C-alpha positions, 0 to 999 in steps of 0.5 A: 699304552693304556690309561684308565680314567674314571668318568661320572654321569654315564648311565647308558649305551648312548652315554658310552658312545658319546664318550667313545666318539669324543675321546677317540678324536684326541690326537694319538688315541687309537681306542676307547673302551667304556665300562658303564657300571664302574665309570672306567674309560680305558684309552689306548694310544700310541703315546701318553695322551694329553690328559687335559685334552681327554678331560675336555673331550669327556666334558664335550660329551657331557660328562666329567673326568674325575681322575685316573683309575 
């Protein structure tokens, strides 16, 4: 299953790496892809990930999840 979220504030590869790392720790998540120009973060998971957990992981990385794409 893939779900794409919109995240604001990411400007560089370090930002993308931080988001990938934090979101990758959410239970059930098997992959995270970040597209910096659009702010899209695509989460691949075994089941539907807990959106609150994804939101908290993005916040822990220092950014804001503003919705689904």
